[in-house]
C-alpha angles and dihedrals in degrees: 000000000000131000115256122202109226103175140273135282131205120224112234124220087258090057095252128143130195115224107226115256093239091057092048091050096044093048095038092238117161135179091277094052126105123215130197129222127210127183123210124168093338092312120119115214121195120199132175095217128051109250140176106270092225091054091047094052090047091051097044100039102034115128117241114242114248115242 
């Protein structure tokens, strides 16, 4: 798994963000979808399904095994 840059979003005065179109398309997120935010060491993680935080951190920050 590699990181993929999707784009940037600007926070409005009301605290709203727009999820970039490419991310919405890739993740099949529409206007009726809910997304979930997690914070870990000053990193925000957005997911489309609710997950156990310990499992999420393990998945996102696991080290790849050397071949």
